[in-house]
Structure formats: structure tokens, C-alpha cells
N, C-alpha and C positions, 0 to 999 in steps of 0.2 A: 440535587443534579450538582455532581461536581465537573467542573471545565475540564475538558480532556486535556488542554493545556498544562493545568496545573497537574493535572496526571500524568502525562508524561515526566515532567520535572521532577515529578517525585522517582520516579522508576529510574528515571537515569542518575538522579542521588543516589536510591539506594543501590543502584548498580556498581556504581562508585566504589559503593563504602564496600560491599562484597568481594571487587577486583583485585580491593588490596589488600586481601586474604587469600586470595589463589596464588601459590608457589610459584609464575612463570618463570625463575629459573630455571625450574626440571623443565627439563625435554621434553619427557614424556608426557608431562600437565601442558605445556606449550599447544606439544602434536594432538592431545586430543581435545584442546580447543580449539584448534583451527581446523580438526575433522568436522566437529558440530555445527564450528562456523561453514562449514560448505555442506555436511547434508542438510543440516536446516533452509540454507538459499536453494536446493535441489526440492526438498519438499515446497515453497514455496514456488518453484517453478511452475514444479508439477500441479497444484491447486489452479495457478493460472492459465494453464495448458488443461485442464479438464471445465474450466469455465468457459473457457473459450469453446470447445467442443460444445458443453449444452447452447451457448449461443449460439453456434453455428446449426447446430441440430435441431430448436426451435425456430429459428430465422424470424420471428416477429417482426411483419411491414407493417406493421399498425404504424399510422403518424402519430407523431409526438411534435407536441408545442410547448416550449420554455421559455424560461424568460434569463441568458445567460447574465448573472450581475456582472458589475463592473468591477475591474481589479479593488483593490482595497488602498484607498490614496490617492486613487484618478479622478478625472472629472470624465471621463466619457460618462455616458448613458447606457443604461442596463441594453442588453440587444435582445429581439426576442427570436428564436432558433426553431428553424422546422425541419424536423429529421424524419428518423423511423425508429423502434427500438431498437433493432437487429444494427444500427448505424451509431445509435447512443452507445448500445451497452459496448460492441465492441472498441466505442472510440476511448470510452474507461478505462477499460482492460489494458490499453496503449498504453495509457496515462500511466497506470499503476505500473507497467514493466519498466 
């Protein structure tokens, strides 16, 4: 199993090499890349909104208990959290936005 941080680093370095070969001086290429960026963000927002609709549609009020780990490098103790599945899912989705 590959560490996700290493995978992200490899992807970033690979994309940097690919971006060197793209002629950003050409206005058509630059506008195409900008359009691709906007479209990808609209797709992501659409997926998040669809997920929110599914969370609200299910509205699972089952009690959920979990231990939230302390932030890395802090001396705080992990804390126990009691919430509902719906509230947890909503807070996680809000964190993604």
C-alpha cells in the first residue's frame, strides 16, 4: 500500500513536468486550461450538492459516538463526541466545501 502523501507528491511532480510542455503563451491554450479549471470546479460542486441532497433525503438520526483525535503535535487529549449520522455527514461535507 502506497502512502497517500507520496502519491500526492508524485502526482504534483508529474503535473509540473507536463505543465512545462504546455504552451501557455498561446491564448487559445490558456483559455482552454482556464475553461477546464472552471468546468472541473463546477463538477466538484455538483457532486457535493448531490451528496448533500442524498444526506438530507436519508436524514439518518441514528446516534453516533466516536473519539475525535487530537490535532497532530498538540498535547490535547482525544475527545469523545456524540452526534447523529446526519449531523456528522453534514459537518464533513461542509468541511470539504
